[in-house]
C-alpha positions as CSV (number, residue, x, y, z in Angstrom):
1,M,6.7,22.6,-4.7
2,K,5.5,18.8,-5.4
3,A,7.0,16.3,-2.9
4,S,9.0,13.4,-4.6
5,A,7.4,9.6,-5.3
6,V,9.1,8.5,-2.2
7,E,7.3,11.7,0.2
8,Q,4.0,10.8,-1.1
9,A,4.3,7.0,-0.9
10,R,5.4,7.6,3.3
11,R,2.6,10.0,3.5
12,I,0.2,7.6,2.0
13,N,1.3,4.9,4.3
14,R,1.1,6.9,7.4
15,T,-2.5,8.2,6.8
16,W,-4.2,5.4,5.3
17,L,-6.3,2.6,7.7
18,V,-4.6,-0.5,7.3
19,Q,-5.4,-3.8,8.6
20,G,-2.5,-5.3,11.1
21,T,0.8,-4.4,11.1
22,L,1.3,-3.3,7.5
23,A,1.7,0.4,7.8
24,E,4.8,-0.5,10.0
25,T,5.6,-3.5,7.9
26,T,5.8,-0.8,5.1
27,T,7.9,1.7,6.5
28,A,10.3,-0.6,7.6
29,F,10.7,-1.5,4.2
30,L,11.0,1.7,3.1
31,D,13.7,2.3,5.2
32,L,15.3,-1.1,3.9
33,L,15.1,0.7,0.7
34,E,16.7,4.0,1.7
35,R,19.5,2.4,3.7
36,E,20.4,-0.9,1.4
37,R,19.1,-0.1,-2.1
38,P,18.7,3.5,-2.8
39,E,18.9,3.3,-6.4
40,I,15.3,1.6,-6.5
41,L,13.4,3.5,-3.8
42,E,12.4,6.3,-6.1
43,E,11.1,3.9,-8.8
44,A,9.6,1.9,-6.3
45,S,7.8,4.7,-4.6
46,A,6.6,5.7,-8.2
47,R,5.0,2.8,-9.0
48,A,3.5,2.4,-5.9
49,V,2.0,6.0,-6.1
50,A,0.6,5.6,-9.6
51,A,-0.9,2.2,-8.9
52,A,-3.0,4.0,-6.2
53,R,-3.8,6.4,-8.6
54,Q,-5.0,4.1,-11.3
55,A,-7.1,2.1,-9.0
56,S,-8.8,5.3,-7.5
57,G,-9.0,6.5,-11.1
58,D,-11.0,3.2,-11.8
59,H,-13.0,3.8,-8.9
60,R,-11.6,0.6,-6.7
61,D,-9.8,1.1,-3.2
62,P,-6.3,1.9,-4.3
63,K,-4.6,0.2,-1.3
64,P,-4.2,-3.2,-2.7
65,D,-2.4,-1.7,-5.7
66,F,-0.4,0.6,-4.1
67,Y,1.2,-2.2,-1.7
68,A,1.6,-4.7,-4.0
69,A,3.4,-2.5,-6.7
70,L,5.7,-0.9,-3.5
71,F,6.5,-4.8,-2.4
72,S,6.7,-5.7,-6.0
73,V,10.5,-4.5,-6.0
74,A,11.2,-6.9,-2.9
75,T,13.5,-9.8,-3.3
76,D,12.4,-13.0,-2.3
77,E,14.2,-12.9,1.3
78,E,12.9,-9.6,1.9
79,R,9.0,-10.8,0.5
80,D,9.6,-13.7,3.6
81,R,10.6,-10.8,6.1
82,F,8.3,-8.5,5.4
83,L,5.1,-10.0,4.3
84,Q,5.2,-13.2,6.1
85,N,2.0,-11.7,8.0
86,H,0.3,-10.6,5.1
87,A,-0.3,-13.2,2.6
88,W,-2.9,-11.2,0.3
89,T,-0.2,-8.3,-0.1
90,R,2.3,-11.0,-0.7
91,R,0.7,-12.7,-3.1
92,L,-0.5,-9.5,-5.1
93,S,3.3,-8.3,-5.2
94,A,4.6,-11.3,-6.3
95,E,2.4,-11.4,-9.4
96,R,3.3,-7.8,-9.7
97,R,6.6,-8.0,-9.7
98,D,7.6,-8.3,-13.4
99,K,5.0,-6.5,-14.7
100,P,5.3,-2.9,-15.9
101,T,2.9,-0.1,-14.1
102,K,1.1,1.4,-16.8
């Protein structure tokens, strides 16, 4: 049985080595979406997984695309809260906010 996009996103986040506290921050963001905005959790996770797959297929590091796609659904307040110590992801996610995933 295929894992849901949420399960895939959580697994990817758990298994990748990332700088600083990005993994913990991402877990907290996914938890927040699950509690407060469950209607977008599956779509946000699917975007992130698809972005990572596309980057891998293009022979690029999938991490920036994964995290940018996931946080692209964040509100400005959530971006301020969760990405205050992650400037690169913050910038990339803001750029992707209005762009659909391929």
